[in-house]
N, C-alpha and C positions, 0 to 999 in steps of 0.2 A: 597147859605148857606156856614157857619160859621163852619170849620171843623177843630179840633183840634189832631196834632198828636203825640205821643208820642215815641221817642227811633228812633235814625233817623241816625242810623246803616246799615247795607248793606240793608236791605228790608224795615228798614224805610225812609233810600232817596232816594230807589225807589219810593217808596208809597208816599214820599211829591213831587216827579217831575210829579208822573201819578198824581194824583189831583189837581197839581195847573197847569193842560192842560187840566183838564176837565170843561165843562161850568158851572156847577152845584154850583161850588164851587168859593166865590166870597171873602172868606178869609181866608185862612191858618194859623194857629196858631202851634209853633215847643218845643216841650221840649225834651233836653235828661241829663243826668246825667252829662255829658259834659259841661257846655254852647258854649264854644265857636266848638264845631262840629255844634251846633242847629242855632248860630249865623252865620257861614260859608255857613252853606244848605242856611239859609231863605234867606239871600244878591242872592244865587242864584237864588232861585225860586217866590221869591217877597212874601215872609210871614213873618209874626210875631213872636216872640218868649214870652215864659213863662219862668219866673225864674226859676217855681218847679212845681210839678204836680198837689197842689190845686193851685196852681194860673192860670194855665191851664184848670182845671175845673171850676171855676169861670172865665171864661172870654169872657163868652157869647156864647158859641160854643152849634151844633144843630145836634153834632155825634164827638165820640170819637174813634181814631182810636189807636189802641195799638200797638207794632210793636218795642217794648223793647227786649232787652234780657227774656230769660225762667223763671228766678227768679222773673221777675215782671212782669209777665202777672197778675197772680192772684189778689194780692192789688192792681192793678189800676183798673183790669176790676169790683171789688168792690167797687173802689172808684168812676170809673161810673157808675156803678146802684145804691150807696148812694144817685149820685146824681140826679139820674133821667134822667140822657145823653143818648140816644142808641148807642149803642157800637161796635166797629167793633175790634178782635181781633185774629191776628195772633195764630197758631195754635204752640203750647198746650195750650189752658187756665190755666195749670197749670204743674209744674212739678211732681206731684204725684195722684195716681188714686184716693187717698181718697181725695185729694182736687178738683179733679175734680168733682165727684162725691158731695161734698158740693156745689161747684158752679151751679149746673146742677139744683141742689132744690133748689136753691137763686133765679134762675133767672125761673124756672117753678112757684115760688111761689110770683111772684111777674109779674109788669105788663112796665119793662123797655127790649127793645128789643138787642137781643146778636146775632153778627151773625160773626163765625167762621169762617176764611180765609182758607177753602181750594179752592182754585182758580180750580182745573180741573175739578170742578163740573160747570163753566163759559165755558171750553172750547170747541169750536164748536163738535170737533171729540168724544170727549166724550157724547154730548147731543145727537149726532146722535146714538150713539152705547146704549146708554139708549133708545133714543124709537123704535132701532131696535128689541130692547129684549121685550119693551114691549108691542107693537103691535106683535109681534107674526112671525117677519118675518125670524128668524134664526129658527125658529119651535124651540124644546125643548136644551136648551144649557145643553151643557155636562164638559166643560173643555173652563178656564178662563185660556191665560197664561197675567201676571203684568210684568214691569222692571223697577226701576227708574236707573241709570247709572249717576254717575257725571262724568265729565270729569275730573275734579281734586277736590280732598279733598280738605276738608276745613281747615284753620290756627290749629294747634294742640291745643289752646289755647280752641276753640271752644267744642272739644268732649267732655272733663268731664263732662259738664252743657246738653249736647245733650238728654239726656238720654237715648244713644245708636241706631244705626243703624236702629229698626223698630219702635220705637217710632221718632223715625227724619223722617227718610228716607221714609222707607215703611207703614209710618201710612196713608200716601195720597197715595197710593194703597189700602191701609185697606180702608178708606172715599172713593173712587172711582168705589170700587169693589160695596161698600152698593149703591149706586149712580146708578148705572148702571142696577145692577140686580134686587134691593129691593128687594134683603133676604140679612139675618145673618149668620153670621160663626158660625159653630159646632163645631170646632175641627181644631185644627194647630198641624204642625210639623214643627218645625226650626231647623235649624243650622246653622251654620257659619263659617269662616276660615278669620286668615291673613297672607298677601303677601306683605304686602308697609310699611310704617311706624312704629315704635315702640311704637308713641305713643297713636294708639289703643290699642293694648294687654293692655299698660300700665291701663289705664284708665278702662279696662274690657274690651271696645267694640270689636268688630270685624268690618275690612271693607269692607267684603262682605254677602253679606245673602242671607236666601233662605228658603223659609217656603210651605209646601203643607196646604192649606186650604178646608176644605167639609165645604161647605153654607149648611142649614136649609134643600135643598132640593135635595140634595147629588149632586150640582155640584161641579166640581172639581177646584179649583185657584191656580195656580203658580205663587208662588209670589218670584222678586229676583231684587236684588238691590248691586250697590261699589260703592263704592269711588274715584275707578280706571276706569274709560274706556275714553282711552287717545283719543279713533276714533272721541269724541264730545257726546255731551249730548243726552243721548235717554232714554228719557219716552214712552212707547208704553205700547197698551192693544189687545190684541186676544181675539175675542170672538168665539166659536167654537160650531153650531150647528146641529140640526138633517137636517135643509136644506141648509145651507147656513153659511157662516161668515162674520166676519168685522172684521175691527181693526183699531185702532187708530195710529194714531203715525207713518203711513206708507207712509213715502211722498218723497219728494228730497232732504231733508234734513238729512232721515236716517244716522247713525250713523253705518252703515256696509259696506264690501265690499263685492260686488261678486265671489266667486270663477269665476264660470262660464264662458268661454269665448262668449266676442261676447255678454254683457249682460255693460249698458250703465246707469243701473239704482243703486241709485240716482247718479243723477249728480250732488247735491250740491245746493247751499251752505251746510253747516253743523253749527247746534248751541250750542251754545257752553257754555249755564247756562242756571236756570231753566226760567231767569227774560226774557231772548228771547227767549226762548221757549212757554210759556206762558202770552208775553207782551198784546197779546190782553183780553186773560179771568181775565186777572188783571183789566185791565180799566172796561170791565164787571164788575166783580165783587166788587169794588167800588160807581162803578152805582149802582148796585143793594143795596147797604149798605145805598147809598142816600135814595132809594126808602124807603127801610125800618125803614130810621130817620125820616121821613116825615110822615108814618104812612101809605102807598100806599102799603104796600106787610109783608106776615108775614115775620121771616128770611129764609132765603135760606139755612141755616148750622147752626143749634144749637148747643150748649152747650152739648142736649144731645146724638148730630150726634158724636159730639168731642168724649165725653163719650167713644161714642162704636167702634170707630177704638184705641181710648185710650187701651182698656180693649182686642182687639184683637193685639194690639201691647202687650202688658202686655202680653199674653198670650204666645206670638212667646217668648218672652226675657225668659220666665220661661220654656218653652220647650228645647232652646239651651242651657239654665245650666243646666236642669236635665235629658236629652235626651230621650225626651218621648215624644209623642204624648198630648196635653194637651185640656180639652172640655173647651169650653168658660164659662161653668156652676161653674168653677174651680175660676173665676175670678168675683169679686167682682162688681153689678151694681148695678141700679135702684132696 
């Protein structure tokens, strides 16, 4: 297959290296708004380059991967759809709720498949947890705890365009919560705090967030995140049920120290970034996209899925701002 990749920043460069190592990729073509960056990465991974987005779309590609900064996602996604090219888009597909809704309607009205990049759906632990819930192994589920703790904050310039901690960081938790449980979020109550760098507050954001979500079957989900987890990158989910419980991310890389004497768990080594934590999931995700592009399977994560996770994040930001519980019916949807 001939794959086109737009954007060679942190996640784009990671995707390029991942794609270059996958057997189904015969040719890789890169485009970036900074041509020198595209050229440097192309030389490293043995890829071609396109001078602009139209040239990338016209280069005979079988699939398009969008990994630009968020403001460029929607326009490139529309261009890929218009060109009839199966497209993979990193989350979010758009910076605003209204444009996300427009894109969900556009994709639903057409036949061009779009796969949104929520890589946790391809992690073996989350897939096992989903099966445990679906098969009733835990009995009824009453409580879920999910966290996304970054080892260190991103660059200050990233925060003003990130959408805030719930849209940028916890949106992964919101998507995987839907994936694992098969339920929708009914209400949220969210809050946040700043104890770190001043640039978070300057952008109207927080460096630590927490939310209590009530699902449509009454399950309670406790979701938290922080940009300051010096012990390591820590992404986990605990599902507590009537007859049993199961955890994702509870292995020797766990970024926690026990306060109990004589406990040698976890032994390490720890992980320090989401790319390290989810390397196999990213490979599985892009392999699945190849199947989508070849017409062998439907999209495993649609724009509609991305919209529903985005709506939960919107509700959390509204709750944080107004210090109240917010029902998802207050947030526009399809």
